[in-house]
N, C-alpha and C positions, 0 to 999 in steps of 0.2 A: 504493500500500500504506500510505502515511501516513494515508489516510482510514480504512482498516480499523482501524489502531491507535488513532486518535483516538476511534472509536466503540466501542472495546472488543472488536473482533473479533480472535480468535486463530487460529493455524493449525488447531487443532482445538477446537471449541466444544461445550459442553453444549447439548442441544436441549430442555431441560426447565427451567423456572423456577417454583418453588413460591411464593417470596416474594422480597422485596428482597435478602435475604442468602443465598438458597438456590438455587443452580443445581445441579440434581440430575442423575441419570442415571449409569448404570454406566460406568466407565472403559473397559470392554471391549465396550460396546454397538456395534452396527453403525453405520457412518457413511454419510452421503450427501455427495456432492461439490457444492459451489457453483461453477459454471463461468461464466466470462465469455462470453456468447453472441457477442460481437464477434470473439473470437479463439480460443476454446476453452481458454484458460488457467484453471488452478485458482485460485480465490480463497481458499477455505478449506473445511474439512470440519466436519460437524455430527454429533454423536452423537444418534441418534434415540431417541424415548421407547419404553419397554417398557410392557406392561400394568400392571406395578407402579408405574412412574412416573406413568402416567395416573391411577391410583387416588389417588396422593399429591397430584396436582395438584387433582383434584376435591375431595378432603377439605379441602385448604388453602383453596380458593376458598369452600367452604361456611363455614368458620370465619371467613374474612375478611368474608364477607357478614353474618354474625351481628353483627359489630361495626360494620361500615360503615353499615348501615341506620339506626343510631342517631346517626351523625354528622350535625350540622345541614347542610342542603343548601347554604347559602352557603359552608361550610367545604369541602364536596366540590368546589364550584366553584373555590375558591381552589387546591386541588390541581391541577385541570385547568388553571387559569391559569398555574401555575408550570411545568407540563409544556409548555405553549405557549411560554413564555419560553425553555426549553431547546431546543425545536424551532427557534425563531428563531435562537438562538446557533449551532446545529448545522445550519442549513438547507443551507448549501453542501456540507458533508460528507455529510449524509444524501442530498441530491439526487444527489451523485456516486455514492454507493453504489448507489442505485436504478438509475442509468444503467449502472453496471458489472455488476450482477447481473441486471437485467431486460432491458437493451438499449435502453430508450427514451432519446431524446436528453436531454442535460443540462437543457435548459430545461424539458422535461416532467418530469424528475425533481425539479427545484426546484419546479415548479408543484404536484407531488403533495404535497410537504412543506407548501407554502402552503395547500393544501386542508386539511391536518391542523390548521394554525394557525387557519384560518378557522372550522372546525367547533368547535375548542376555544373560540374567542372567543364563538361562538354559545351553546355549552353553559354558559359562565360566566354569561352573561346569563340563561339559562333557570334557572340554579340559584337565582335569587331570584324566580322567577315560577311556581313550582309551586303555583298557586292551586287551591282547591277552592270549590265553591259553598256558600253557606249559604241555607237556605230556612225559611219559616214552617212551623210544625207545627199540626196540628189540636188538639194538646194544649195546655192552658193553661200558660204560663210555660216552654215548650219551644221549642227551635230545632233544626233538622236541619243537619248539617254534612257536607260531602263531603271525604274525605281520600284521597289516592292513596298506595298502598303499593308498595314495590319488589317485583320478582318473585323475585329470587334470583340465583344464579350464571347468567350468560348465556354461551352458546357462540357464538363467532364464527369462521366458516370463510372465509378469504379466498383469492383467486386470485392468480396470478403477475403479472397485467397491472397491477394497482394494489396493490402489496405492502404499502403502509402506509396509504394514505388511506382505503380501505374499512374497515379496522379502526378508524381514528379516528372515522369517521362513526358507527359503532356504539358504540365503547367510551366515548367522552367523554359521549355522551348517557346511556348506561347508568349511568355513574359518578355523574353529578349526581342521577340518580333513586334512587340508593342500591343499585345492583346491583354485584356483582363480575363480572369478565369473564375467561373462559378462551378463549385464542386458539389456534386451529390454523391456521397459515399454510400457504401452498403450499410443498411441499418443493422447488420450483424456485427459490424466492427466500427461503431461510431466514435469510440474514444480515441482510436488512432488518428482519425481525421481531426478531431478537436485538438489533440496535442500538436499535430503538424500546423494547423491553422494558428495556434497561439505562437509558435516559433516564427512563422511568417509575419505575424502582426508585430512582433518585437522589432524586426528589421525595418519594416515599412514605416513604423512610427519613429524609430530612431533616425532614419534618413529623411523624414518629412516628405515621403513620397505618397502618391495616390494609393489607396488601399485596393490594389487590383485583385487580391485573393479574397474570395468570399465563399461562404459555405451554407448549405441548408441540408438538414437531415430529415428525410421524409419517412413518415410512418405508413404510407399506403402507396399503391401504384398510380392512383389518379393524378397526384401531383407530379410524379415522375413522368407520366405520359404528357402532361401539360408542358413540362420542361423540354421534352424532346420536340414537341410540336411548335414551340415558341419561335416565332419569326424574328424575334430580337436577337436570337443566338445564331449567327451565321454558320457555326460548325459545332457539331456534337461528336464527342469522342466517347464511345461506349465499350466497356469490357464486360462480357458475360456470355451467356449461352448462345448457341447459334439460333435457337428458336426465337428468343427475344431479339437477337440482333437483326434477324430478318424484318421484324416489325419496326425496329428503330430505323433501319435503313430506309424502309418504305415511307415512314412518317416524315423523315427529314427530306427525302427526295420530293415528296408531294408539295412541300413548301419551297422547293428549289434551294435547299440548304446543302451543306456538305457534311459528310460523316466519316469518321474513322472507326472501324469496327474491329475489335480484337475478340474473337469468338472461340468456340470449342475446338478441340483437337482430338485426333485418334492416331497418335504417332506410333511408329514401328521401328524396331531394330531388327536388321537381318544379320544372322550369324551363319556364315558360310563354312565350307569344309576346312578352310585354312585359318580361321579366326583364332587369335590368341585368347583362350578363355580366362587367362589371368587378367586380361584387360576387359573382356566382354562381360564377365559376371558382375564385377563391382559397378561397371557403368550401367548395366541393366537394373541392378538393385537400386542405385541412386535415382535413376530415371523413373522407376516405378513406385518407389516408396516415399520419396521426398514429398513434403507437405501432405503426407497421408494420401497421396494420389490426387489431391485437389488442385491440379494445375492443368491448363490447356496444353502445356508442354509435357505432361506426364507420359511416360512410355506405357502404352496400354497393350500393344501387341508385340510379341517376340516371334519372329519368323526364323525357324531353325532348320538347317539342312538335316534331312532324315538320318544321315550318318553320325551327326553330333547330338541328336536329340536326347538320348538317354543320359549322356554325360552332362549335358547342359542342365537337364532337369535335376539330376542328383546334386550338382553343385549349387544350383539355385535354392533347393530345399535346405542344404547346409547353410547357405548364406542367410536365408530367411529366418532360420532358427536362431541366428545371432542378432536379429533386429530387436533391440530392447524397446518395448512400448511403455510409455508412461508420461510423467510430468515433463512438459516441454522445457522447464527451467533446469532440470537435472542434466548435467553435462554428459551423462552416460546414455541418455535417451536418444534413440535414433528415429522414432516415429511417435508423434503426438496424436491427439484425438481428431475426429472429424468435427466439423464446425458446430453441428447441432443435432437434435434428435431426428429432424427430418432427413438429414444426411445419413444417419444410421439406418433409418427405415429404407432409404433408397438402396443402401448396401445390402440389407436383408433381401429386398425384392430382387436385386440383381443375382444374388446367390441362388435364390429359388428358381429364377428363370434359367440360369445356367444348368441346374440339375434337371429341369423339366425338358429342356431342348437338346440334351445330349452332351453337354460339357461335363468334364470330370474334375472335381476339386481334388488337387493333389497336395495342397498345403493351405492351412488357414480356413477361412470361410465362416468364422464365428464372431458374434458380438460378445465382447468381454463382459463378464458379470462383475462390474465394479462401478464406482462413481465416475461420471464423465462419459464422453461419447467415443469410447475406444472400441476398435475392431481389429481383427487380425489382418496383416497383409496376406494376400491370397494369390495362389498360383493355380491356373486352370489349364488343363489340356483341352483344346477345342479344335473343331473343324472350322475351316475358313468361312463357310457360309452360315455359321451360327448367327441368328438375327442380332444378338446382343453385340457382336463384334462390329456391327455397322453403326453403332452409336457410341457416344462418349460416356463411359462409366466413370463418374466423378468420385472415385474411391480407389484404394490401393489394391486393385485387381488386375493381374497381368495374365493375358491370354497367350498361351504357347501353341503355335501352329507349325507343323512340319511341312517342308516342301522338298521337291526333287531337283528342280532346276532353278537357276537364278531368275530366269524369265518368269517362272511360276511365282516366285517370291515377290518380284516387282509388280506383277499383276495383282497379287493379293494386297500389297501395300497401297496400290492406287485405287482399289475397290472400296471407296468410302463415299458416303452421300455428299452431294454438293452442299457447301457451307461448312463442312468440317475440314480444318487444315490437317495435313498429315505429313509431318516431317519424316525423313528417311535417314537412318544411320546404318551404314553397312560396315560391320567390323571385319575388314578384310585387309590383312597386312602384307599381301603379295606385292 
């Protein structure tokens, strides 16, 4: 709880920030609970935004943008640099908060903060590199010059699994380009957003700059939909499921806006006849078990040449037996809990579907009988055309499929529905 205090988190928190000195929201507004998924304990409560709060946030962001666009880009970069310095100072505390509220292990929480720092450093460099072309003109004594202009207030919607880094990837680049940023974080991880907002507020206040970073935490989907459809936001960046992403893309396109969509994944690793299993097995375990499988980049399918299958399975089972499940803050823990009870139920449903449709559970498959949302990392022998392999299972379930030729493996890899990204890693050391 000392971490919460250090980051400015109170027992009950306003879920709306208009500017560096204005945390708004009605004192009697509905609250949502932030719960530690490792033990079910309440961390804090957050008062959610109303429709009036939302309007105030958008108007404040528009006003900030009108001033910020005139601030020289290197000075914008200096603001981002100072935020990065605060992130460095508070890396341990913020990484701990991410682990507490999200459930990812502490090293992953710290790594997420480092990602914020890294993109801030990149943005600072870019703030002095916003070049435009100059060209000859067919008119005498004339030159043509290309100059880029900011878009306006940018809407950023983030998911629970990366509660701070994804915002930073968007916000710091938008900031040096001259845009203001309105953040709607996941209601499953509101405290992380509040903590980051407070750090940004410190810098903008100290530098006497427009409050370009604002925040509203929504308790229902209606306000989120209004946010996406709002014509005052020329660009919406959305991170979430492919199903919701399709709707977001459509709504933004209907109003001739722009969208950035980071959606689901169904990634595969191919292990061929020559692969070094000393490299392949740890890489597979990290890809499949990290963040308890709750990443769009999680390794969900392992395509193994039939000549290596038995050895690979035996080694994976041995590795999975060493995955310590527990408190994310314990340095010996390798996998924390799922985010909430709904995620646990989705895991259960996936296990039942696997059994009913012909898959074989060869390790794991159980919900752990203990406090918190803990499940076992699971290995499944599966045929390629199992229906569940065509979807993103947002849990630590790895499907092992054998193949005969590399062409077969690549065809299996590519056979995913439209809208699901599918990265391919071939562990071939020839």
